[in-house]
C-alpha positions in Angstrom: 11.1 -20.4 -22.4 14.7 -19.6 -21.8 15.4 -20.3 -25.5 12.9 -17.6 -26.5 14.4 -15.1 -24.1 17.9 -15.9 -25.4 16.8 -15.4 -29.0 14.9 -12.2 -28.2 17.9 -10.8 -26.3 20.2 -11.6 -29.2 17.9 -9.8 -31.6 17.7 -6.8 -29.3 21.5 -6.7 -28.9 22.0 -7.0 -32.7 19.5 -4.1 -33.3 21.2 -1.9 -30.7 24.6 -2.6 -32.2 23.3 -1.8 -35.7 21.7 1.5 -34.5 25.0 2.5 -32.7 27.0 1.7 -35.8 24.7 3.8 -38.0 24.6 6.7 -35.7 28.3 7.4 -36.2 27.5 7.8 -39.9 24.6 10.2 -39.3 26.6 12.5 -37.0 29.9 12.4 -38.9 31.4 15.8 -39.8 31.7 16.6 -43.5 31.8 19.7 -45.6 28.5 21.6 -46.2 27.9 20.4 -49.7 28.3 16.7 -48.8 26.1 17.1 -45.7 23.0 18.1 -47.7 23.3 15.2 -50.1 24.8 12.4 -48.1 23.5 12.4 -44.6 20.3 14.3 -44.8 18.4 11.1 -45.6 19.9 9.3 -42.6 19.1 12.1 -40.3 15.5 12.2 -41.5 15.3 8.4 -41.1 16.7 8.8 -37.5 14.1 11.5 -36.7 11.3 9.4 -38.0 12.4 6.3 -36.2 12.9 8.2 -33.0 9.3 9.4 -32.8 7.8 6.2 -34.2 9.5 4.0 -31.6 8.7 6.5 -28.8 5.1 6.7 -29.8 4.8 2.9 -30.0 6.5 2.4 -26.6 4.4 5.2 -25.0 1.2 3.8 -26.3 2.1 0.3 -25.0 3.0 1.7 -21.6 -0.1 3.8 -21.3 -2.3 0.9 -22.3 -0.8 -1.4 -19.8 -1.0 1.3 -17.0 -4.6 2.1 -17.8 -5.6 -1.6 -18.0 -3.9 -2.4 -14.7 -5.5 0.6 -13.0 -9.0 -0.3 -14.3 -8.5 -3.9 -13.2 -7.6 -2.7 -9.7 -10.6 -0.4 -9.5 -12.9 -3.3 -10.8 -11.6 -5.6 -8.1 -11.8 -3.0 -5.3 -14.1 0.0 -6.2 -13.4 1.6 -2.8 -9.8 2.1 -3.8 -10.6 4.1 -6.9 -9.5 7.4 -5.4 -6.1 5.9 -4.3 -5.5 4.3 -7.7 -6.7 7.2 -9.9 -4.1 9.9 -8.9 -1.0 7.7 -9.3 -2.3 6.4 -12.6 -2.8 9.9 -14.0 0.7 10.8 -12.7 2.2 7.7 -14.4 0.4 8.5 -17.7 1.8 12.0 -17.6 5.3 10.8 -17.1 5.0 8.3 -19.9 3.7 11.0 -22.2 6.6 13.3 -21.2 9.0 10.8 -22.5 7.3 10.7 -25.9 7.4 14.5 -26.0 11.2 14.3 -25.3 11.5 12.0 -28.3 9.5 14.5 -30.4 11.9 17.3 -29.4 14.9 15.1 -30.3 13.3 14.4 -33.7 12.9 18.1 -34.3 16.5 18.7 -33.3 17.6 16.1 -35.7 15.5 17.6 -38.5 17.2 20.9 -37.8 20.5 19.3 -38.8 19.3 18.8 -42.4 
């Protein structure tokens, strides 16, 4: 099990490093003519990846939260009122993070 965790953490670390190295290229300052032709594709890719990853993570988080809440209600139907409100609050907070990613994607698209 620790080998799997070690391999997974190395893949995540390599991915983060690659993203950080590519972000400097996307945000580098150049003249106006070169900006439209060179980095507009990278900025569009960054915007697409931002919203795709956020939507994927948000969907996983909401699914896990809803499944856990429904399992808790199924085990103890009397606690449904105590479980429902925090679940809705958690789902709203998860969704707000996805909306923040959408705003960042729009801001990136504004740089094209």
